[in-house]
N, CA, C and O of each residue as an XYZ file, in Angstrom:
568
protein
N     119.932    126.119     82.875
C     118.833    126.570     83.700
C     119.299    126.660     85.142
O     120.268    126.011     85.535
N     118.608    127.460     85.916
C     118.961    127.640     87.323
C     118.228    126.624     88.187
O     117.337    125.915     87.719
N     118.615    126.568     89.446
C     118.133    125.535     90.344
C     116.609    125.556     90.525
O     115.986    124.496     90.593
N     116.011    126.728     90.600
C     114.562    126.831     90.766
C     113.810    126.260     89.581
O     112.810    125.563     89.748
N     114.291    126.554     88.389
C     113.642    126.031     87.178
C     113.790    124.514     87.106
O     112.835    123.809     86.779
N     114.978    124.017     87.408
C     115.193    122.569     87.387
C     114.283    121.881     88.404
O     113.671    120.857     88.100
N     114.197    122.437     89.596
C     113.340    121.856     90.629
C     111.888    121.820     90.156
O     111.206    120.808     90.322
N     111.421    122.902     89.578
C     110.039    122.952     89.097
C     109.810    121.931     87.984
O     108.796    121.233     87.985
N     110.723    121.842     87.056
C     110.561    120.905     85.940
C     110.661    119.450     86.387
O     110.042    118.567     85.794
N     111.443    119.207     87.435
C     111.610    117.839     87.937
C     110.550    117.474     88.969
O     110.445    116.314     89.368
N     109.765    118.457     89.402
C     108.731    118.185     90.395
C     109.300    117.928     91.777
O     108.811    117.071     92.513
N     110.335    118.676     92.123
C     110.969    118.507     93.433
C     111.288    119.881     94.000
O     110.788    120.894     93.511
N     112.105    119.912     95.014
C     112.454    121.178     95.656
C     113.936    121.492     95.449
O     114.739    120.608     95.149
N     114.273    122.753     95.614
C     115.676    123.147     95.515
C     116.478    122.511     96.645
O     117.658    122.202     96.473
N     115.854    122.318     97.781
C     116.539    121.666     98.908
C     116.939    120.238     98.537
O     118.044    119.794     98.847
N     116.032    119.528     97.873
C     116.337    118.166     97.430
C     117.490    118.171     96.437
O     118.373    117.315     96.502
N     117.484    119.121     95.529
C     118.569    119.201     94.541
C     119.902    119.466     95.211
O     120.918    118.892     94.819
N     119.913    120.321     96.208
C     121.160    120.580     96.932
C     121.630    119.321     97.667
O     122.827    119.045     97.748
N     120.672    118.568     98.197
C     121.004    117.308     98.876
C     121.623    116.321     97.879
O     122.639    115.695     98.177
N     121.013    116.184     96.701
C     121.562    115.299     95.667
C     122.964    115.753     95.264
O     123.846    114.929     95.025
N     123.158    117.047     95.193
C     124.474    117.590     94.858
C     125.487    117.203     95.944
O     126.603    116.784     95.638
N     125.093    117.346     97.194
C     125.987    116.998     98.303
C     126.315    115.508     98.311
O     127.405    115.118     98.729
N     125.385    114.675     97.855
C     125.591    113.225     97.803
C     126.341    112.800     96.542
O     126.663    111.622     96.384
N     126.621    113.741     95.649
C     127.377    113.434     94.440
C     126.532    112.865     93.310
O     127.075    112.322     92.348
N     125.219    112.980     93.411
C     124.347    112.457     92.353
C     124.043    113.500     91.282
O     123.722    113.154     90.145
N     124.141    114.741     91.639
C     123.854    115.830     90.707
C     125.110    116.689     90.604
O     125.679    117.072     91.626
N     125.550    116.997     89.383
C     126.779    117.781     89.249
C     126.616    119.180     89.832
O     125.538    119.772     89.787
N     127.704    119.685     90.373
C     127.715    121.018     90.978
C     128.443    121.989     90.056
O     129.578    122.383     90.323
N     127.783    122.369     88.976
C     128.382    123.342     88.051
C     127.896    124.739     88.446
O     126.759    124.924     88.880
N     128.776    125.693     88.284
C     128.426    127.078     88.611
C     128.658    127.952     87.376
O     129.629    127.780     86.639
N     127.749    128.882     87.182
C     127.926    129.832     86.079
C     128.888    130.922     86.536
O     129.324    130.924     87.687
N     129.217    131.840     85.647
C     130.163    132.907     85.948
C     129.743    133.762     87.133
O     130.594    134.284     87.853
N     128.446    133.910     87.341
C     127.972    134.738     88.451
C     127.808    133.938     89.749
O     127.322    134.470     90.747
N     128.214    132.656     89.738
C     128.168    131.835     90.948
C     126.897    131.032     91.144
O     126.806    130.235     92.078
N     125.913    131.230     90.274
C     124.671    130.462     90.395
C     124.874    129.038     89.899
O     125.663    128.790     88.986
N     124.153    128.109     90.512
C     124.179    126.730     90.016
C     123.576    126.727     88.614
O     122.621    127.447     88.322
N     124.162    125.896     87.763
C     123.722    125.835     86.369
C     123.463    124.377     85.978
O     124.292    123.504     86.232
N     122.319    124.124     85.364
C     121.912    122.769     84.993
C     121.466    122.738     83.541
O     121.152    123.766     82.941
N     121.445    121.514     82.990
C     120.992    121.353     81.611
C     119.980    120.205     81.531
O     119.580    119.639     82.549
N     119.582    119.879     80.313
C     118.580    118.820     80.106
C     119.069    117.456     80.597
O     118.277    116.630     81.049
N     120.375    117.232     80.502
C     120.935    115.979     81.006
C     120.714    115.830     82.508
O     120.466    114.730     83.002
N     120.805    116.940     83.226
C     120.560    116.914     84.674
C     119.093    116.603     84.964
O     118.772    115.911     85.930
N     118.222    117.116     84.128
C     116.796    116.802     84.282
C     116.555    115.307     84.069
O     115.763    114.696     84.787
N     117.236    114.719     83.085
C     117.136    113.261     82.861
C     117.612    112.492     84.088
O     116.989    111.506     84.481
N     118.715    112.937     84.698
C     119.218    112.296     85.911
C     118.158    112.331     87.007
O     117.892    111.323     87.662
N     117.566    113.486     87.195
C     116.558    113.627     88.249
C     115.333    112.767     87.977
O     114.773    112.166     88.894
N     114.923    112.710     86.734
C     113.768    111.861     86.393
C     114.078    110.394     86.643
O     113.211    109.643     87.091
N     115.304    109.983     86.358
C     115.717    108.601     86.620
C     115.682    108.324     88.123
O     115.156    107.299     88.557
N     116.236    109.227     88.904
C     116.237    109.055     90.358
C     114.811    108.973     90.886
O     114.488    108.092     91.682
N     113.980    109.873     90.451
C     112.590    109.925     90.929
C     111.828    108.654     90.565
O     111.091    108.117     91.391
N     111.999    108.173     89.348
C     111.321    106.941     88.922
C     111.749    105.772     89.789
O     110.912    104.998     90.255
N     113.040    105.643     90.006
C     113.539    104.540     90.828
C     113.051    104.653     92.269
O     112.699    103.647     92.885
N     113.027    105.852     92.803
C     112.535    106.025     94.165
C     111.042    105.703     94.253
O     110.582    105.166     95.260
N     110.294    106.027     93.210
C     108.871    105.644     93.168
C     108.711    104.130     93.201
O     107.711    103.621     93.708
N     109.693    103.407     92.663
C     109.676    101.940     92.673
C     110.164    101.357     93.992
O     110.123    100.142     94.185
N     110.634    102.225     94.915
C     111.091    101.744     96.205
C     112.596    101.640     96.350
O     113.077    101.101     97.347
N     113.344    102.136     95.394
C     114.801    102.130     95.488
C     115.222    103.246     96.435
O     114.657    104.339     96.403
N     116.220    102.968     97.284
C     116.725    104.058     98.106
C     117.696    104.888     97.264
O     118.110    104.481     96.178
N     118.039    106.042     97.787
C     118.832    106.985     97.007
C     120.162    106.395     96.553
O     120.576    106.614     95.414
N     120.832    105.654     97.422
C     122.130    105.081     97.055
C     121.983    104.048     95.932
O     122.885    103.894     95.108
N     120.861    103.348     95.899
C     120.640    102.369     94.830
C     120.477    103.022     93.466
O     120.608    102.346     92.445
N     120.198    104.305     93.426
C     120.048    104.997     92.136
C     121.397    105.375     91.525
O     121.479    105.682     90.336
N     122.444    105.353     92.333
C     123.762    105.821     91.877
C     124.241    105.142     90.581
O     124.686    105.850     89.677
N     124.173    103.798     90.442
C     124.651    103.197     89.191
C     123.865    103.669     87.961
O     124.427    103.764     86.869
N     122.602    103.958     88.126
C     121.784    104.440     87.010
C     122.212    105.858     86.615
O     122.313    106.181     85.431
N     122.461    106.692     87.625
C     122.926    108.059     87.379
C     124.290    108.024     86.700
O     124.524    108.748     85.732
N     125.180    107.192     87.199
C     126.518    107.093     86.599
C     126.445    106.590     85.166
O     127.226    107.014     84.315
N     125.517    105.696     84.900
C     125.340    105.175     83.544
C     124.910    106.303     82.598
O     125.430    106.427     81.489
N     123.962    107.117     83.049
C     123.531    108.254     82.231
C     124.669    109.249     82.036
O     124.876    109.761     80.936
N     125.398    109.515     83.102
C     126.525    110.457     83.009
C     127.598    109.966     82.050
O     128.302    110.766     81.435
N     127.722    108.638     81.921
C     128.722    108.066     81.010
C     128.291    108.176     79.553
O     129.032    107.788     78.649
N     127.092    108.705     79.329
C     126.634    108.931     77.966
C     125.695    107.883     77.412
O     125.330    107.941     76.238
N     125.298    106.929     78.230
C     124.360    105.912     77.760
C     122.960    106.522     77.641
O     122.594    107.399     78.423
N     122.181    106.056     76.663
C     120.858    106.653     76.447
C     119.875    106.355     77.581
O     118.939    107.123     77.805
N     120.079    105.260     78.288
C     119.209    104.878     79.405
C     120.077    104.569     80.615
O     121.193    104.068     80.474
N     119.566    104.867     81.798
C     120.317    104.625     83.010
C     120.435    103.167     83.398
O     121.233    102.806     84.263
N     119.636    102.332     82.755
C     119.675    100.909     83.107
C     120.342    100.056     82.033
O     120.113     98.849     81.953
N     121.164    100.691     81.214
C     121.837     99.936     80.149
C     123.263     99.523     80.527
O     124.004     99.020     79.682
N     123.647     99.729     81.771
C     124.990     99.366     82.231
C     124.926     98.153     83.161
O     123.920     97.956     83.842
N     125.972     97.348     83.198
C     125.981     96.159     84.062
C     125.703     96.463     85.538
O     125.013     95.687     86.200
N     126.219     97.558     86.059
C     125.998     97.885     87.478
C     124.522     98.165     87.751
O     124.010     97.813     88.814
N     123.843     98.790     86.807
C     122.415     99.056     86.961
C     121.626     97.752     86.943
O     120.703     97.562     87.736
N     121.995     96.864     86.039
C     121.313     95.569     85.963
C     121.506     94.779     87.250
O     120.597     94.073     87.687
N     122.679     94.893     87.857
C     122.933     94.210     89.128
C     122.027     94.755     90.228
O     121.545     93.999     91.072
N     121.796     96.063     90.217
C     120.891     96.655     91.210
C     119.464     96.143     90.986
O     118.761     95.818     91.943
N     119.044     96.072     89.736
C     117.716     95.511     89.437
C     117.599     94.085     89.994
O     116.599     93.733     90.619
N     118.627     93.279     89.758
C     118.590     91.886     90.238
C     118.496     91.825     91.765
O     117.710     91.055     92.316
N     119.306     92.647     92.438
C     119.252     92.676     93.910
C     117.881     93.122     94.403
O     117.352     92.568     95.366
N     117.311     94.121     93.744
C     115.996     94.626     94.154
C     114.931     93.560     93.948
O     114.048     93.391     94.788
N     115.011     92.838     92.829
C     114.035     91.761     92.603
C     114.166     90.666     93.657
O     113.158     90.142     94.131
N     115.393     90.315     94.027
C     115.594     89.325     95.092
C     114.999     89.819     96.403
O     114.355     89.062     97.130
N     115.219     91.094     96.697
C     114.669     91.697     97.917
C     113.139     91.661     97.894
O     112.506     91.309     98.889
N     112.559     92.023     96.761
C     111.102     92.014     96.637
C     110.538     90.599     96.749
O     109.501     90.393     97.380
N     111.216     89.623     96.140
C     110.766     88.231     96.256
C     110.782     87.771     97.707
O     109.871     87.069     98.146
N     111.811     88.160     98.453
C     111.885     87.795     99.870
C     110.747     88.441    100.650
O     110.134     87.799    101.503
N     110.465     89.702    100.363
C     109.360     90.381    101.040
C     108.019     89.748    100.699
O     107.152     89.606    101.562
N     107.857     89.376     99.450
C     106.611     88.711     99.037
C     106.459     87.396     99.788
O     105.361     87.052    100.226
N     107.554     86.661     99.938
C     107.521     85.407    100.690
C     107.133     85.635    102.143
O     106.323     84.893    102.700
N     107.715     86.668    102.757
C     107.377     86.988    104.143
C     105.909     87.378    104.271
O     105.226     86.940    105.196
N     105.430     88.194    103.351
C     104.026     88.596    103.383
C     103.096     87.404    103.170
O     102.042     87.323    103.802
N     103.470     86.489    102.297
C     102.648     85.297    102.068
C     102.565     84.459    103.341
O     101.505     83.922    103.662
N     103.677     84.343    104.067
C     103.677     83.586    105.317
C     102.794     84.260    106.365
O     102.044     83.585    107.071
N     102.877     85.574    106.469
C     102.027     86.304    107.411
C     100.562     86.153    107.015
O      99.699     85.963    107.873
N     100.283     86.238    105.716
C      98.909     86.088    105.243
C      98.364     84.713    105.617
O      97.220     84.594    106.058
N      99.173     83.684    105.442
C      98.745     82.327    105.790
C      98.422     82.228    107.279
O      97.424     81.615    107.658
N      99.263     82.828    108.126
C      99.021     82.797    109.571
C      97.743     83.537    109.936
O      96.960     83.064    110.760
N      97.534     84.686    109.329
C      96.302     85.442    109.593
C      95.083     84.643    109.129
O      94.052     84.625    109.802
N      95.209     83.987    107.982
C      94.115     83.130    107.499
C      93.810     81.995    108.469
O      92.648     81.675    108.717
N      94.857     81.395    109.011
C      94.667     80.327    109.999
C      93.978     80.859    111.256
O      93.077     80.218    111.796
N      94.408     82.033    111.716
C      93.783     82.634    112.895
C      92.309     82.950    112.635
O      91.467     82.730    113.505
N      91.999     83.455    111.461
C      90.622     83.752    111.108
C      89.789     82.477    111.101
O      88.690     82.445    111.654
N      90.313     81.431    110.477
C      89.579     80.159    110.427
C      89.340     79.628    111.837
O      88.241     79.162    112.139
N      90.355     79.692    112.709
C      90.213     79.236    114.092
C      89.168     80.059    114.826
O      88.331     79.507    115.540
N      89.209     81.386    114.654
C      88.267     82.266    115.337
C      86.839     82.035    114.852
O      85.905     82.034    115.654
N      86.663     81.838    113.544
C      85.318     81.563    113.016
C      84.798     80.232    113.529
O      83.622     80.115    113.874
N      85.672     79.216    113.584
C      85.261     77.910    114.094
C      84.820     78.027    115.552
O      83.787     77.480    115.939
N      85.613     78.749    116.365
C      85.279     78.917    117.780
C      83.970     79.680    117.939
O      83.161     79.341    118.803
N      83.755     80.679    117.141
C      82.510     81.469    117.203
C      81.317     80.610    116.837
O      80.280     80.666    117.497
N      81.459     79.810    115.781
C      80.360     78.921    115.379
C      80.063     77.883    116.456
O      78.901     77.571    116.717
N      81.110     77.348    117.082
C      80.920     76.370    118.150
C      80.187     76.995    119.333
O      79.273     76.388    119.893
N      80.589     78.210    119.714
C      79.905     78.896    120.810
C      78.451     79.180    120.465
O      77.568     79.039    121.312
N      78.204     79.577    119.232
C      76.832     79.851    118.808
C      76.003     78.579    118.853
O      74.848     78.617    119.276
N      76.566     77.448    118.424
C      75.841     76.170    118.452
C      75.573     75.744    119.890
O      74.486     75.249    120.186
N      76.530     75.921    120.784
C      76.347     75.562    122.189
C      75.307     76.452    122.851
O      74.598     76.006    123.754
N      75.204     77.699    122.417
C      74.232     78.619    122.993
C      72.812     78.210    122.626
O      71.870     78.518    123.356
N      72.652     77.520    121.501
C      71.324     77.071    121.085
C      70.846     75.885    121.909
O      69.642     75.641    121.992
N      71.762     75.144    122.519
C      71.409     74.014    123.366
C      70.988     74.571    124.719
O      71.697     75.397    125.295
N      69.826     74.122    125.243
C      69.403     74.631    126.550
C      70.490     74.396    127.590
O      71.016     73.290    127.717
N      70.818     75.444    128.327
C      71.840     75.367    129.355
C      73.236     75.562    128.826
O      74.196     75.494    129.594
N      73.386     75.807    127.507
C      74.706     76.016    126.925
C      75.242     77.380    127.301
O      74.483     78.243    127.743
N      76.504     77.585    127.139
C      77.101     78.878    127.527
C      76.651     79.997    126.608
O      76.413     79.792    125.418
N      76.541     81.169    127.180
C      76.212     82.365    126.408
C      77.505     82.905    125.804
O      78.531     82.927    126.483
N      77.479     83.343    124.543
C      78.681     83.969    123.985
C      79.031     85.223    124.772
O      78.147     85.960    125.207
N      80.333     85.460    124.952
C      80.781     86.593    125.729
C      80.705     87.909    124.971
O      80.605     88.972    125.585
N      80.749     87.852    123.661
C      80.663     89.101    122.890
C      79.972     88.801    121.567
O      79.992     87.674    121.072
N      79.383     89.801    121.030
C      78.743     89.701    119.731
C      79.196     90.878    118.886
O      79.140     92.020    119.342
N      79.633     90.628    117.695
C      80.004     91.710    116.810
C      78.739     92.408    116.349
O      77.783     91.761    115.922
N      78.736     93.706    116.435
C      77.597     94.481    115.956
C      76.410     94.434    116.896
O      75.382     95.049    116.613
N      76.521     93.723    118.006
C      75.393     93.642    118.936
C      75.431     94.774    119.937
O      76.458     95.430    120.116
N      74.338     94.990    120.568
C      74.267     96.015    121.611
C      74.014     95.351    122.928
O      73.011     95.642    123.580
N      74.907     94.446    123.352
C      74.652     93.550    124.445
C      74.905     94.075    125.831
O      75.031     93.238    126.725
N      74.995     95.334    126.120
C      75.194     95.756    127.508
C      73.937     96.209    128.085
O      73.900     96.606    129.249
């Protein structure tokens, strides 16, 4: 098949396919008339790349999966190099989850502090001569 058909079937653009070719991820075969020529195996490569990118893998991280498919394996993740990339990605994701959990905890602490301060100001405002709150959410205080 030609580049336009492959792009349409893979749900991408011909520009992307040329980029993958330049990066060595997609074979650069030419037919007798000079047109790029692709087969079903190339479509499998593109689907593997796209799936991994949907999972957050960068383009270079897809290389071991592509090479595994090119070596004739039925799945791109059946080779040791692909499994190593999965392990690294899981470690990366675990670290990000840890960072997000820490940020979430800090935001929760800030919220609790802000709610406590708001409640204290509201209670003081009920006491005659207590301070007036400086702002009210949803109020029309001007």
